[in-house]
C-alpha positions, 0 to 999 in steps of 0.5 A, a space after each residue: 618198495 623193491 626187494 633191494 629196499 627190503 633187503 637193506 632194511 633187513 640188513 640194518 635191523 640185523 646189524 642193530 640187533 647185533 649192536 644191541 647184543 654187544 652193548 648189553 654185555 657191557 664194557 668188558 674190553 675197557 675193564 680188561 685194558 684198564 686192569 692191565 694198565 693198572 697192573 703194569 703201573 703197580 708192577 713198575 712201582 714195585 720194580 723201582 722200589 726193590 731195584 732202585 730205592 731199597 739198594 740205596 739204603 736208609 737216608 741218614 
């Protein structure tokens, strides 16, 4: 084995270790995006309700 092969294996091992550390932390980014999207949908719902639906008044 040459020094280049050993360096490549060490680089791959370091990268694998970093990936394992990231995966162990969990899907925080996915939860953040899902939470933000949910908040936007809820906000749009309330805006529609208060700006469009309520001003029209009760249906007779």
